[in-house]
MDAnalysis code that builds the backbone (N, CA, C; Angstrom):
import MDAnalysis as mda
import numpy as np

u = mda.Universe.empty(444, n_residues=148, atom_resindex=np.repeat(np.arange(148), 3), trajectory=True)
u.add_TopologyAttr("name", ["N", "CA", "C"] * 148)
u.add_TopologyAttr("resid", np.arange(1, 149))
u.add_TopologyAttr("resname", ["MET", "ALA", "ARG", "ARG", "PRO", "VAL", "SER", "LYS", "LEU", "ASN", "GLU", "ASN", "GLN", "MET", "ALA", "ALA", "ARG", "ILE", "CYS", "ASN", "ARG", "GLU", "ASP", "ASN", "HIS", "PHE", "TYR", "LYS", "HIS", "LYS", "MET", "ILE", "LYS", "GLU", "ILE", "LEU", "GLN", "MET", "TYR", "SER", "ASP", "GLU", "ILE", "TYR", "LYS", "ALA", "MET", "LEU", "ASN", "GLY", "GLU", "ARG", "VAL", "GLN", "ILE", "SER", "LYS", "VAL", "CYS", "THR", "ILE", "ILE", "PRO", "GLU", "ILE", "LYS", "ILE", "HIS", "GLU", "GLY", "LYS", "TYR", "ASN", "MET", "PRO", "THR", "CYS", "ASN", "LYS", "THR", "GLU", "GLY", "ASN", "PRO", "PRO", "PRO", "TYR", "ALA", "LYS", "ILE", "ARG", "ILE", "SER", "ASP", "ASN", "TRP", "SER", "MET", "ARG", "GLU", "ASN", "MET", "ASN", "ARG", "LYS", "LEU", "MET", "GLN", "ASN", "ILE", "LYS", "ASN", "GLY", "ILE", "PHE", "GLY", "LEU", "LYS", "LYS", "LEU", "LEU", "PHE", "ASN", "VAL", "LYS", "GLU", "ILE", "GLU", "PHE", "LEU", "LYS", "GLU", "THR", "GLY", "TYR", "ILE", "PRO", "GLU", "ASP", "ALA", "ASP", "ILE", "SER", "ASP", "TYR", "GLU", "GLU", "GLU"])
u.atoms.positions = np.array([
    [0.773, -1.122, 0.058],
    [-0.027, 0.014, -0.020],
    [0.852, 1.304, -0.066],
    [0.544, 2.152, -0.859],
    [1.400, 3.368, -0.995],
    [1.167, 4.280, 0.084],
    [2.170, 4.996, 0.435],
    [2.053, 6.157, 1.506],
    [1.516, 7.280, 0.724],
    [0.690, 8.137, 1.680],
    [0.081, 9.317, 1.083],
    [1.172, 10.301, 0.657],
    [0.902, 11.049, -0.403],
    [2.032, 11.959, -0.853],
    [2.256, 13.104, 0.333],
    [3.308, 13.513, 0.656],
    [3.728, 14.550, 1.590],
    [3.968, 15.812, 0.743],
    [3.400, 16.921, 1.267],
    [3.613, 18.051, 0.597],
    [5.049, 18.620, 0.836],
    [5.573, 19.264, -0.250],
    [6.996, 19.821, -0.229],
    [6.878, 21.119, 0.185],
    [7.878, 21.571, 0.935],
    [7.962, 22.842, 1.515],
    [9.065, 23.785, 0.729],
    [8.586, 24.665, -0.180],
    [9.506, 25.436, -0.939],
    [9.890, 26.714, -0.402],
    [10.851, 27.518, -1.037],
    [11.189, 28.754, -0.542],
    [9.991, 29.634, -0.377],
    [9.204, 29.840, -1.126],
    [7.960, 30.698, -0.966],
    [7.238, 30.475, 0.333],
    [7.062, 29.049, 0.541],
    [6.094, 28.802, 1.605],
    [7.007, 28.951, 2.970],
    [8.261, 28.602, 2.908],
    [9.186, 28.851, 4.029],
    [9.165, 30.460, 4.527],
    [9.355, 31.276, 3.436],
    [9.430, 32.504, 3.558],
    [8.164, 33.168, 4.221],
    [6.956, 32.674, 3.894],
    [5.717, 32.934, 4.499],
    [5.636, 32.536, 6.009],
    [6.157, 31.430, 6.329],
    [6.146, 30.990, 7.656],
    [7.051, 31.908, 8.489],
    [8.248, 32.130, 7.982],
    [9.185, 33.211, 8.608],
    [8.589, 34.553, 8.767],
    [8.015, 34.996, 7.713],
    [7.195, 36.280, 7.847],
    [6.222, 36.398, 8.892],
    [5.437, 35.264, 9.062],
    [4.463, 35.262, 10.004],
    [4.735, 34.867, 11.480],
    [6.070, 34.719, 11.720],
    [6.514, 34.332, 13.029],
    [6.228, 35.601, 14.016],
    [6.154, 35.302, 15.268],
    [5.888, 36.449, 16.287],
    [7.077, 37.160, 16.473],
    [8.282, 36.640, 16.305],
    [9.478, 37.365, 16.580],
    [10.041, 38.140, 15.321],
    [9.281, 37.972, 14.307],
    [9.597, 38.820, 13.067],
    [8.747, 40.044, 13.002],
    [9.419, 41.226, 13.123],
    [8.698, 42.609, 13.006],
    [9.135, 43.312, 11.856],
    [10.405, 42.918, 11.287],
    [10.983, 43.845, 10.374],
    [11.036, 43.272, 8.854],
    [11.167, 42.046, 8.573],
    [11.430, 41.595, 7.352],
    [10.232, 41.189, 6.719],
    [10.051, 41.683, 5.406],
    [8.962, 41.406, 4.585],
    [9.232, 40.094, 3.758],
    [8.079, 39.551, 3.219],
    [8.097, 38.240, 2.572],
    [9.128, 38.119, 1.521],
    [9.118, 39.302, 0.521],
    [9.944, 39.311, -0.597],
    [11.378, 39.243, -0.038],
    [11.817, 40.046, 0.822],
    [13.284, 40.005, 1.239],
    [13.662, 38.533, 1.827],
    [12.794, 37.936, 2.621],
    [13.114, 36.658, 3.287],
    [13.220, 35.586, 2.125],
    [12.404, 35.769, 1.123],
    [12.500, 34.816, -0.050],
    [13.676, 34.982, -0.704],
    [14.200, 36.155, -1.037],
    [15.534, 36.498, -1.844],
    [16.571, 35.909, -0.935],
    [16.551, 36.057, 0.315],
    [17.634, 35.531, 1.238],
    [17.614, 34.056, 1.146],
    [16.486, 33.363, 1.332],
    [16.491, 31.904, 0.950],
    [16.893, 31.436, -0.336],
    [16.547, 32.117, -1.258],
    [17.059, 31.857, -2.701],
    [18.683, 31.883, -2.735],
    [19.210, 33.047, -2.198],
    [20.704, 33.045, -1.971],
    [21.206, 31.913, -1.416],
    [20.670, 31.452, -0.198],
    [21.164, 30.441, 0.683],
    [21.096, 29.227, -0.256],
    [20.096, 28.892, -0.900],
    [19.955, 27.799, -1.766],
    [20.982, 27.692, -2.908],
    [21.389, 28.932, -3.349],
    [22.289, 28.956, -4.354],
    [23.687, 28.758, -3.957],
    [23.962, 29.150, -2.710],
    [25.168, 28.986, -2.191],
    [25.443, 27.343, -1.752],
    [24.402, 26.783, -1.329],
    [24.403, 25.377, -1.137],
    [24.668, 24.636, -2.250],
    [24.034, 24.986, -3.449],
    [24.277, 24.300, -4.673],
    [25.705, 24.614, -5.188],
    [26.264, 25.648, -4.977],
    [27.752, 25.924, -5.547],
    [28.640, 25.059, -4.631],
    [28.287, 25.070, -3.393],
    [29.197, 24.329, -2.497],
    [29.176, 22.904, -2.724],
    [28.048, 22.388, -3.115],
    [27.899, 20.887, -3.367],
    [28.589, 20.654, -4.814],
    [28.529, 21.587, -5.596],
    [29.265, 21.273, -7.002],
    [30.819, 21.330, -6.850],
    [31.288, 22.039, -5.722],
    [32.720, 21.984, -5.461],
    [33.109, 21.011, -4.563],
    [32.192, 20.190, -4.175],
    [32.478, 19.051, -3.178],
    [32.711, 19.371, -1.903],
    [32.023, 20.446, -1.300],
    [32.000, 20.802, 0.103],
    [30.850, 20.330, 0.962],
    [31.255, 19.847, 2.113],
    [30.011, 19.362, 3.055],
    [29.300, 20.698, 3.378],
    [27.916, 20.431, 3.418],
    [27.156, 21.589, 3.836],
    [26.378, 21.206, 5.162],
    [26.458, 21.977, 6.147],
    [25.852, 21.631, 7.353],
    [24.678, 22.526, 7.626],
    [23.436, 22.126, 7.674],
    [22.344, 22.842, 8.002],
    [22.018, 22.747, 9.437],
    [22.182, 23.751, 10.138],
    [22.156, 23.707, 11.646],
    [20.840, 23.170, 12.100],
    [21.012, 22.241, 13.084],
    [19.944, 21.688, 13.882],
    [19.286, 20.545, 12.990],
    [19.597, 20.445, 11.638],
    [18.864, 19.550, 10.756],
    [19.669, 18.279, 10.274],
    [20.742, 18.561, 9.449],
    [21.476, 17.576, 8.898],
    [22.806, 18.204, 8.209],
    [23.638, 17.334, 7.813],
    [24.664, 17.569, 7.011],
    [24.527, 16.875, 5.588],
    [24.782, 17.712, 4.565],
    [24.900, 17.017, 3.201],
    [26.255, 16.847, 2.844],
    [26.605, 15.603, 2.361],
    [27.937, 15.199, 2.048],
    [28.049, 14.643, 0.663],
    [28.698, 15.426, -0.177],
    [28.927, 14.990, -1.481],
    [30.006, 13.950, -1.469],
    [29.867, 12.855, -2.445],
    [30.990, 11.886, -2.648],
    [31.140, 11.573, -4.038],
    [32.307, 11.122, -4.307],
    [32.528, 10.567, -5.602],
    [32.838, 9.103, -5.581],
    [32.322, 8.390, -6.601],
    [32.437, 7.050, -6.627],
    [32.991, 6.357, -7.967],
    [33.572, 5.289, -7.973],
    [33.924, 4.565, -9.173],
    [33.303, 3.259, -9.046],
    [32.979, 2.587, -10.267],
    [32.592, 1.212, -10.209],
    [33.587, 0.166, -10.077],
    [33.639, -0.543, -8.992],
    [34.892, -1.368, -8.729],
    [34.322, -2.725, -9.078],
    [35.292, -3.492, -9.360],
    [35.027, -5.030, -9.875],
    [34.699, -5.795, -8.542],
    [33.784, -5.518, -7.933],
    [33.349, -6.354, -6.718],
    [32.183, -7.307, -7.113],
    [32.008, -8.326, -6.420],
    [30.929, -9.139, -6.562],
    [30.918, -9.829, -7.961],
    [32.195, -10.082, -8.524],
    [32.454, -10.844, -9.719],
    [31.659, -10.170, -10.853],
    [31.770, -8.896, -10.975],
    [31.125, -8.021, -12.011],
    [32.215, -7.841, -13.077],
    [32.177, -8.714, -14.068],
    [33.242, -8.660, -15.084],
    [33.371, -7.433, -15.878],
    [32.233, -6.762, -15.982],
    [32.294, -5.456, -16.915],
    [33.118, -4.394, -16.132],
    [33.307, -4.536, -14.828],
    [34.041, -3.411, -14.122],
    [35.538, -3.828, -13.844],
    [36.010, -5.086, -14.302],
    [37.256, -5.532, -14.159],
    [38.121, -5.305, -15.410],
    [37.636, -4.841, -16.403],
    [38.129, -4.472, -17.695],
    [39.083, -3.133, -17.542],
    [40.079, -3.005, -18.288],
    [40.868, -1.858, -18.304],
    [40.318, -0.755, -19.116],
    [39.425, -1.085, -19.998],
    [38.736, -0.105, -20.954],
    [37.232, -0.409, -20.915],
    [36.464, 0.542, -21.270],
    [35.051, 0.484, -21.319],
    [34.258, 0.338, -20.149],
    [34.916, 0.611, -18.898],
    [34.083, 0.591, -17.712],
    [33.060, 1.768, -17.603],
    [32.006, 1.528, -16.775],
    [31.203, 2.646, -16.515],
    [31.933, 3.880, -15.919],
    [31.520, 5.062, -16.211],
    [32.267, 6.310, -15.868],
    [32.071, 6.381, -14.269],
    [33.032, 7.340, -13.670],
    [32.956, 7.534, -12.253],
    [31.516, 8.472, -12.069],
    [31.044, 8.518, -10.879],
    [29.759, 9.255, -10.644],
    [29.831, 9.965, -9.347],
    [29.065, 10.949, -9.195],
    [28.873, 11.675, -7.808],
    [27.523, 11.201, -7.153],
    [27.678, 11.274, -5.861],
    [26.551, 10.804, -4.924],
    [26.454, 11.739, -3.891],
    [25.162, 11.875, -3.383],
    [24.963, 12.825, -2.147],
    [24.423, 11.833, -0.902],
    [25.142, 11.982, 0.061],
    [24.676, 11.266, 1.277],
    [24.290, 12.457, 2.362],
    [23.227, 12.095, 3.013],
    [22.692, 13.055, 4.170],
    [22.892, 12.292, 5.473],
    [23.520, 13.187, 6.350],
    [23.687, 12.635, 7.702],
    [22.913, 13.488, 8.525],
    [21.882, 12.758, 9.299],
    [20.932, 13.623, 10.040],
    [21.688, 13.935, 11.329],
    [21.044, 14.933, 12.048],
    [21.400, 15.401, 13.349],
    [20.698, 14.567, 14.422],
    [21.612, 14.140, 15.406],
    [21.086, 13.062, 16.472],
    [20.001, 13.751, 17.164],
    [19.962, 14.927, 17.657],
    [18.904, 15.513, 18.392],
    [17.612, 15.741, 17.615],
    [17.855, 15.923, 16.376],
    [16.622, 16.115, 15.359],
    [15.926, 14.887, 15.284],
    [16.701, 13.780, 15.063],
    [16.136, 12.494, 14.995],
    [15.453, 11.961, 16.286],
    [16.025, 12.338, 17.410],
    [15.470, 11.935, 18.728],
    [14.141, 12.767, 19.059],
    [14.171, 14.008, 18.554],
    [12.930, 14.760, 18.788],
    [11.808, 14.259, 17.808],
    [12.147, 14.000, 16.684],
    [11.122, 13.326, 15.794],
    [10.550, 12.025, 16.419],
    [11.439, 11.283, 16.857],
    [11.114, 10.008, 17.370],
    [10.103, 10.215, 18.687],
    [10.604, 11.142, 19.460],
    [9.770, 11.564, 20.769],
    [8.413, 11.987, 20.343],
    [8.376, 12.894, 19.295],
    [7.073, 13.557, 18.793],
    [6.213, 12.307, 18.149],
    [6.811, 11.333, 17.579],
    [6.024, 10.350, 16.836],
    [5.390, 9.490, 17.902],
    [6.122, 9.012, 18.978],
    [5.698, 8.245, 20.045],
    [4.369, 9.053, 20.754],
    [4.694, 10.347, 21.062],
    [3.679, 11.100, 21.705],
    [2.490, 11.081, 20.865],
    [2.652, 11.163, 19.534],
    [1.377, 11.336, 18.687],
    [0.706, 9.866, 18.665],
    [1.368, 8.839, 18.736],
    [0.745, 7.394, 18.817],
    [-0.115, 7.403, 20.089],
    [0.622, 7.891, 21.199],
    [-0.338, 7.747, 22.418],
    [-1.519, 8.687, 22.416],
    [-1.454, 9.752, 21.638],
    [-2.627, 10.530, 21.488],
    [-3.557, 10.267, 20.469],
    [-3.269, 9.138, 19.827],
    [-4.226, 8.636, 18.678],
    [-3.913, 9.207, 17.319],
    [-2.785, 9.743, 17.098],
    [-2.278, 10.288, 15.883],
    [-1.200, 9.178, 15.478],
    [-1.568, 8.589, 14.260],
    [-0.580, 7.531, 13.943],
    [0.243, 7.991, 12.853],
    [1.267, 8.784, 13.331],
    [2.400, 9.285, 12.488],
    [2.699, 10.651, 12.936],
    [3.471, 11.447, 11.979],
    [3.631, 12.736, 12.258],
    [2.605, 13.720, 11.560],
    [2.407, 14.788, 12.055],
    [1.355, 15.656, 11.531],
    [1.058, 15.510, 9.946],
    [2.073, 15.664, 9.207],
    [1.861, 15.711, 7.662],
    [2.405, 14.294, 7.027],
    [2.764, 13.294, 7.733],
    [3.281, 12.059, 7.414],
    [2.686, 10.978, 8.263],
    [1.675, 10.332, 7.846],
    [0.972, 9.416, 8.591],
    [1.298, 8.079, 8.146],
    [1.094, 6.919, 9.031],
    [1.280, 5.641, 8.654],
    [0.165, 5.216, 7.655],
    [0.524, 4.298, 6.732],
    [-0.643, 3.712, 5.805],
    [-1.303, 2.581, 6.610],
    [-2.369, 2.090, 6.056],
    [-3.230, 1.058, 6.826],
    [-2.285, -0.186, 7.094],
    [-1.649, -0.613, 6.165],
    [-0.678, -1.872, 6.336],
    [0.435, -1.715, 7.484],
    [0.845, -0.498, 7.598],
    [1.727, -0.289, 8.787],
    [1.013, -0.133, 9.985],
    [-0.190, 0.503, 10.057],
    [-0.914, 0.540, 11.305],
    [-1.322, -1.010, 11.826],
    [-1.665, -1.733, 10.771],
    [-2.088, -3.129, 11.180],
    [-0.876, -3.791, 11.856],
    [0.404, -3.573, 11.245],
    [1.597, -4.110, 11.846],
    [2.021, -3.571, 13.196],
    [1.557, -2.269, 13.514],
    [1.814, -1.593, 14.805],
    [0.868, -2.192, 15.676],
    [-0.357, -2.566, 15.362],
    [-1.418, -3.184, 16.163],
    [-0.870, -4.512, 16.680],
    [-0.320, -5.233, 15.743],
    [0.191, -6.580, 15.928],
    [1.264, -6.640, 17.061],
    [2.084, -5.584, 16.864],
    [3.324, -5.607, 17.766],
    [3.030, -4.801, 19.116],
    [1.850, -4.136, 19.279],
    [1.278, -3.782, 20.486],
    [1.721, -2.084, 20.556],
    [2.127, -1.511, 19.528],
    [2.328, 0.005, 19.773],
    [0.902, 0.690, 19.647],
    [0.015, 0.212, 18.859],
    [-1.336, 0.601, 18.760],
    [-2.312, -0.123, 19.456],
    [-3.243, 0.247, 20.168],
    [-4.239, -0.651, 20.649],
    [-5.028, -1.356, 19.559],
    [-5.469, -2.509, 19.764],
    [-6.222, -3.482, 18.799],
    [-7.559, -2.677, 18.506],
    [-8.092, -1.984, 19.379],
    [-9.438, -1.333, 19.155],
    [-9.356, 0.113, 18.664],
    [-8.290, 0.431, 18.227],
    [-8.013, 1.952, 17.660],
    [-8.677, 2.150, 16.428],
    [-9.360, 3.300, 16.271],
    [-10.138, 3.606, 15.185],
    [-9.290, 4.233, 13.997],
    [-9.233, 3.434, 12.872],
    [-8.337, 3.740, 11.914],
    [-9.257, 4.331, 10.565],
    [-10.447, 4.663, 10.775],
    [-11.303, 5.078, 9.687],
    [-10.705, 6.145, 8.823],
    [-10.046, 7.134, 9.648],
    [-9.470, 8.286, 8.952],
    [-8.216, 8.040, 8.038],
    [-7.719, 6.773, 8.243],
    [-6.479, 6.352, 7.617],
    [-6.760, 5.521, 6.437],
    [-7.934, 5.255, 5.998],
    [-8.307, 4.358, 4.860],
    [-7.718, 5.018, 3.668],
    [-7.243, 4.213, 2.831],
    [-6.728, 4.659, 1.567],
    [-7.816, 5.144, 0.623],
    [-7.585, 6.239, -0.112],
    [-8.551, 6.665, -1.093],
    [-8.453, 6.145, -2.295],
])
């Protein structure tokens, strides 16, 4: 069973959130959006140059370069010519405290009858498994979670 699609948060929506914060009395939406776009551009440039990018309190984005090695008896990679080209890869290392806070929030939501995070809910198959394992009571109402 497929998981329900999660909405993506773009620069415009993030700027609107920042603009509407109680502690923001000075910055207008357009200025915040422009700053976020500059931030995105700088992250993009840094990644193209092979730099690690740390987003405070969230994660670290780590660029990696790889080659196809002749492992697992892959004869195409053991040749001296005609091998697949090297490639770049992105690895994301999450922040430990962020992960712990998300796990804490998830468990709190389950206790309160919300089966998932606010915008990322378990699907029916996962809820059934959580019932079997005892995380969710057998008599829990999952009518809101039925797939459309």
